N, C-alpha and C positions, 0 to 999 in steps of 0.2 A: 504494500500500500504506500502510495506516494505521500511523503511528509515534507512540508515546505515551511521553513522558518520565516517569520516576519522580518522585514528590514530592521536592523539593529536600532536605528534611531526611533522607529515606531515603537518597538518593544520597550526601550528604555524610558520613553515618555508616556507610556500607557497609564491611564487613570486607574486601571486595575492591574497592578504589577504582578500579582500572584493569584490568578483565578482559583487554582486548586485549594490554596490555603483559605481564601475567602469562603469558598464553598463549604469546607469542613467547619469553619467557625460558625457559619450561618445555621448549620444543622445541629451543632453541639449546643449552641445557646442563641436561639432566634431573637430573644429579648435584647441581649447585649448587642447583637450584630445590627439590628434594624433601628434600635432606639437612637443611636447617635445621629444617623442620617435624618431620621424623622424630626429630631429636635431642631433641625435647620429650617423648618417651616413654621408658620404662624398658627398657633392653636389657642382658641378662646378658652378652652378648658383642657387640661392634660388628660391623657388616657389612663385608665386603671391597669390595663394590661396590653402589652404590644400584640400578643398573639394567644388565642385560645385554641388549643389543639382539638378540643371536643367538637366544637361547632365551626372551626376554621374561620374565626372572625379576627379582624385586625383592628388594633387601637380602640377597643371597646371602652366606652365612657368618654372618649375625646370628642371635643367640638371644634370644627374647623370649617373652612369654605375654600373650594377650589379657586374661585375667581379672586378671592382675597390673596391667595398665594401665587396666582399667575400674574397679577397686576399690582394691586395696592402695596404688597410687601416690598416691591422694588422701588417704590417712590418715597422721597423725591430723587434718590440717587440716580436712577436710570430714566428720569423723566424724558430726556431728549434722545435716548437710545432707540433705534428702530426695533420694534417688536415683531412687526409683520411686514414682509414684502409681498405685494399681491400683483399678479399679472393676469388681467382679465382676458376674456375671449376675443376682445378687439385689439389686444396688444398694448393696453394702457398699464403702465407700471405705477403702483402706489407704494409709498413708504409711510408707515404708520408707527409713531413712537409709542412708548409705554403710556405716556400721559394721554395721548389721543385715544388709544384703545380703551384705557380705563374710563375716560370721559364718555366716549360713545357707547360703550357697553353698559355703563351704569345708567345712562339715560334710556337706553333701550330696555333695560330691566324695569325702570320706572314706567315706561310705556306699557310693558307687559302687565304690570300691576294695574294700571289704569284700564286695561282691557279685561281684567278679571282673573288674571293668572296669579296663583298663590303658591305657597310652599307645598311641594308634593304633586302639583298639577303637571300634566304632560303638555309639551309644546312640540308639535310636529314641524320638522324643517324640510322643505322641498326646495333646496337652494343649491346652486353650483358652488364649487370650491372658490373661496374668495373672502373678502372683507365681511360682507353681510352675513355669511354663514358663521364665520368666527365670532362676530359680535353677538349673533343670536344665541350661540352655545354658551358663551361667557355670561350673557345676560341671564339666561336660565339658571346657570350655576349660582349666580350672585344672589338670587332670591330663593334658592332652594327648589326651583322648578326642575323638571326632568326633561331634557331634550331628547328627541327621537328623530334622527336624520333618516330620510327616505331616499333611496337611490333614484336619480333622475332617469327619465326614459320609460317609467312605468306607464302602461296604458290606463284608461279610466277605471276599468274593473279591478285591476291589480292594485291601483292606488286606493280605490275605495275600500277594498278588503283590508289593506294595511291600516287605513284610518279607522275603520270599524273595530279592528283589533286593539288599536292604541287608545281610542276614546280620548283624544287630546282636547284640552280647553281652547287651544289656539293653533292655527296653521300659519306658518310664515312661508310664503311661496314666491318664487320668481316667476315672471311671466314668460321667460325664455332663458335658454342657456346656449353656449356655443360648443359645437362639435366640429373639429377640423376646420375652424374658421367660419363656419356657417351658423347663423342663428337658428335654433330649434324652438318654435313657439309652443308653449305648453299651457297657456292660460285656459284655453278651451278644454284641455284634458283635465285640469284641476277643477274647473267649474262643473264639468260633467261628473267628476268623481264625488264632489261634495253635495250634489243636488239632493235635497231632502234631509241632509244632515244638519244638526244644530251645532254649527261650527263657525266661529269667526275666522276671517282670513286677513292677515296683514301682508299686503302685496309689496314686493320689490320689483318695480317697473324698470326694466333695463333701459339705460340711456337717459333716465330721469333722475334729478337730485331729490325727488320727493321723499324717498326712504330716509336719507340722512337728515333732510330738513325737518322731518317730523320728529326725529330724535331730539333735536335741540329745543323742541317745544315741551318735552317731557321733563319731569322732575327726577334728578338722579337718585338712584337707590343705593343704599349702603349694603355691603355684603352681610348676609344673614348666617350666623353660625349654625351648623347642622351637625348631627352625629356622624362619626366617621363612616358608618355604613349607610347613611342616607343616600338614596338613589341620585346619581349625577346624570346618567343617560341610559337609554335603552337602545340597543342596536341589534339588528338581525345578524345571524351568522351569514357566511358567504353564500349558502344555498347551492354549493357545488355538488352535493350528494342528495339533495331533496329540499323540502320546504324549509325556509329559514326559521330558526328559533329566536326568541327575544332574549338577549343577554343584557343583564342590568349590572352596571358598575357603579360603585359608590365614590364618595369624596376622599376619605382618608387613606385607605390602603392603596387605592389606585394612584393617588397623587404621589405617594412615596415610591411605589413600585416603578412607575413609568419614568419618573425623574432619575431614580437610581440607574435604570437601564440606559437612558440616554447618556448619562455621564460615564458609566463604567463599561457598557457593552459597545455602544456606538462612539464612546470616547470623546464626546464633545467638550471642547476647551472654551474657557471664557473668551468672548469676543468673536467666536466663530459663527458662521451662517450654516444652518441645517436646512435640507430640502428632502421631502419625500414626494415621489410621483403619485402616491396614493391619493384618491379623492378623500375629502373630509368625511364623506358619509360612510366610510369603512373604518374598522378599528385601527388600522395603521395610521390613517389620517387623523383620527381622534387623538390617539396616544402620542404620535410623534410629528404630526403636521401642526397640531395646535397646542395641546396641553404641556407636554414635557419640555419643549423649547422655552415656553414662557415660565414654567416652574424654575428653570435654571437661569432665567434672566437673559436668554439668548435671542437670536433672530431666526425666524422661520420664513421660508419662501413658499407661498401658496400660488399654484398655477391652475387656472380653470380648464384649459384645453389639454389635449393629449400631449404626452411628453415629446413625441417626435413631430409635432405640428409646428410650423409648416414643413419642417424637414428635420432629419437627425442633426444636420449641421447647426440648425437653430438651437437645438437642445444643448449641444456642446458650447455654443457661443453664450447661451443664457447662463450656464453654470460659471463660465469664466468671467463674464461681464459683471455678474452680481456677486461674485466672490464666494460661491458655495464651497464649503470645506468638507462637509460630510453629506453623502447622498444615501438615502434609503429607497430602494426601488424593488422591482420584482424580476424574477427570471424571464418573464414574458417581455418586459421592456428591454432587458439586456440582449435577449435573442433577436429582437427587432433591430437594435442598434448594430449587432454583429452582422445581420443580413444586409443592412445598408452599406456597411463598410465605412471607410473614410473617417475613422475616429480622429478627433482633434484634441489638442491639449486643453485641459479644463482648470487645473489647479486643485483638483480634488485631493484630499488626504486619505479618505476612506470611502468605499462604495459597498454598502451593505445590501443584502438581498433577502427577501422574505416573501411568503405566499405560496410558493411551490418548491419542489426540490431543485436545488442549484446543481446542475450536472457538472462533472469535472471539466468538460470542454468549455462551458460558459464561465466557470470559475477562472480558468486560465486566460480566456479572452478578456475578462474584466480586469484581471491583474495586469495584463500587458497594455491595455488600451485606456483604462480609466484610473484605477487606484487599487490599493490592497483591499481584497474582498473580506467582508465580515458576514459569514453565513449565520443564520439564526432561524429558529423554529418556535412558533407559538400559535395560539388560536384566539378567536374572539373572546372566548370564556376566560382566558388567562390574562388578557390585557397588555402583556409585555412579554418579551422573550423568555423562554424556559430553557432552551438548549441553544448554545451558540459557541463560536470560536472567537473570543475577544482578542484584540490586537496583540496581547502579550503572549498568546499561545501559538504553537506551530499549527498550521492548517493541514487538513487531509482532504483534498478536493473530492467531493462526493459524500463526505461525512459532515453533518451539520455542526457537530461539536460536542461539548460536554454540558452536563447540567449546571445551571447558574446558581448562585447563592439563593437559598430558600427552596430549591427544587431538588427532589430526589426522584430519579427516573430508573425504570427497569424495563427489560424485555421479558414477557411472560407468555405462557401457553394459555389455552382456552380457560383453564381452571385458575389462572392467576399464579401459577408456579413459576419461579424465576428460571430463565433459560441461560445456558452458558454462552460465553462470547462467541460470536460468529453465527449463532442460530437465529433464524427468522421467527418473529413472534409479534405479539401485541405490545405497543408502547404504552406503558402506564406510568403515572406519577403517584408517588406515595406522599409527596408534599409539594406545595406550590407557593409562589411568592405572594407578596402583599397586594399586587395588582389584580388578583383573582376576583372574578365576579361575585356580587353579593346576592344575586337571584337569577333564576332562569325561568322564563315564561314560555309555555307552549311546547315544551320538550322534556325528555327524560333526563334526569340528572346524570352527568358522566361519572359521579362518585358511586361506586358499588363495591361492597366488601372492603372498604377502607382504601380503595384505589381509584384514581382518576383515569378512566379508560378513554384514551385520546381518539380512538378510532383509526389510528395509523399503524401500519405494518413497519417494523424496524428491525435492525440488528445492532449489536454493540460489539466493539472490538476489545482487545485485551487492555487497551489503555483507557477505556471508558468513553471513547468517541462513538456517537450514535449516527447511524445512517438511516434516513427515512426512505421507505420503499413504496409508499402510496397508501391510500385508504384501504382498510381491511375489507370493506365491501366491494372494492375494485380489484382485489387480488385475482390473478388469473391462474386457474387450477388446470395445469397441463399434466395429465397422468397423475403420478405421485408428487410431482413438483408443484411448488407454490411460488409464483413469480409476481413481484410487485410491478405495477406499470412503470414506475420510475426507473427500474432496472433496464427495461426494454428501451425506454425513451432515451436514457443516457447513452446506450449503445448506438442508437440511430443518430444522435447528435454528434457522434465522432466521425460520421461520414461527411465528406466535404460537400456533398450535394444536398444535404438536409439542413434546412433552416429551423424548422420546428417539427415536433412529432408528439403523437399521443397513442397510447396502447390500451386496448380493452380486451376482455375475454368474451368469446362468442361460442355458442354450442357447437361441438364437433363430434366426431365419431367416438372418441374416447375422452370424455370429460369436456374440456374447453380447448379452443384454438385461440391463438394470438392474432388479433386484427390490429394493424397499425395504420394510422392516418398521418400522412407526411405532407408538409409544406416544403416544396423544393427551394433550394437556395436561389436559383435563377427565377426571376419574376415572371418570365414568359417561357417556361420550360416547354419544349416542343412536344406535342401530343404523341407523335409517332415514337418518341424515345422513352416514354413512360414505362412501357412493358419491359424494356431493357433495364431501366433503373430499378424497377420493382424486383427483378431477378437479382440484381446486384445487392439490393438491400436485404433480401431474404438470406443470401449467402453471408452478408455482413453480420446479421443478427445471429445466425447459427454458429458462425465462427467464434462469437463472443459468449453466447449463452449455452452452447453445447448441444447435446442431442434432444432437441425439441422439434415438433412438427414445424415446417416452414410457415412463417406468418403470412396472413393475407394482407396485401398492401393496397391502400387506397390513397389517392392524392387529393389534396384540398388547397384552395387558394389561401385559406385561413382556418384557424381552429376556433370553435365556439368557446367563449370565455365569459365568466361572470365579470361584473364591473370591478371586482377586486383583483382580476387578472388570473384567476384559476381556470384551468381547462375544464369544461363541462363534459367529462367523458361519458356520463350517462346519456347525454343527448346524442353523441356520436353512435353509441351502442343502440339506442332506440331507433335512430335513423336507419341503421344497417339492418335491424331486425323488424322494422315496421311496427314498433311499440310506442306506447304513450310515454314521453320523456318526463312527465310530471311537471312540477312548477318550474317554468323558465323565465319568470318575471325579472330575474336578476341578470339576464343575458345582455351582453353589450350590443350596441347598435351595429357594429361593424360586421357581425357575422351574417353571411348570406349564402348565395349559391356558389357554384363553381366546384361541384363535386364530380370527379371522374374516377372510375376504377383503374 
């Protein structure tokens, strides 16, 4: 297994110099480990206990407020420092200081109160990534309301179902958003979705100053202290394997957990600019696009449109021009950049990846063309990374890394019995960090028998590094073998003519067969050459995976993805077998036709 040491300068300057020692300390005495970091935040009332093992609650008895710690705590010292850089869909760049964001969000909080929103009430947000979405989330947090961001692009029926499930007191909605430079009007969709519902709407009309002007007419609201476990936001899971569940995160533990991760896993230094390509309405955008950079008094770049719009060149230029130091993106974005080629210098110090398995081929490309990669794994329910390779550790491309402080991870069989290194099994967590959710609505708890069942297939090596192989429900059963989709996809991505790939299991003569969906590297790959390439790919897979039946190869212009960037494999499988794919409301707009065998 390839093992690559980080650059010496990066290792020596890492905010977490000894991850293994920190991990041991966090499990031996969680109280002592987390208490020092948590005391760096503002608490109206101190906690009685850092952590209760019995009910897995953090900072019980403590009173705090996320908006207070994201904004007010930094004033007046950071009043003129830029808190948010915003680039809207029309290419307008905004620079918003801590003083301005505090002023605007406190007035929006006052407006929410005037519209009848109180502590514990839900506010639905149907807004693109940008200033207004950030202000709305911070305003909710300020008065103890619960924000629930809804993904843009939902149709009237899907949006109405989400609203009926949420039962919000208020909907804050934009009348349009931008997708690849073009405005997408959604006011009619929203109005159709809310017809007959007793729901107030606060509109953000694009191109009009009305939204911000209305804020200045409102009375500013002071931050309201709330219990550590008081709901901060409700967020659906990615929906890559079925109907999304509603995950609820709180104020106290979430605040401590995401801020710790940004400083120690993503290694953000004072004065640096952080950017995630994730939309604000997904957990990565919540945790590291908005909250964590503000908790640390940093600067976050928020971009409305797609990362590679209007071109990959513009993406590189944006990072360089705005001085982005640390990037958090997804393997999907990295694969897109690799396919376009022509990478340019950016000034990035670190390039972290999350959301899907980061294959060794894409890890190496990132290291060569962007910056030192920081692989990490987590879920919406966890709020922040659970497994990672922080900058002080050697990297093993294809392995996500080690358990982080507060996290105890194992690979087990169906009965929960630990498996030896190298064996494939279920990834479970025996303990999780403070950013863990405080509630789950509309789904089964992942905690069973004292273990958090992640739903992922994994293996662990002799040094404790974990390798994620895919979702357990997507495991391909070929004879006696059990193959994770990520294993097949990583092999395909090593072929020079493959830009993207997805693998699923389909019924065969003896168990399942492997079906692979391939996006060729060449944008206009000749139709007459596809059969030849398919045969080459079959041989390539068999050469790496061993004696398995040759896969069936299908070509696509693009793969179906959720708006958080995850491949929707169940949709590919359903299309192939003529089955109902289930809930696809989270499907990104770009997916369409172009399917050839």
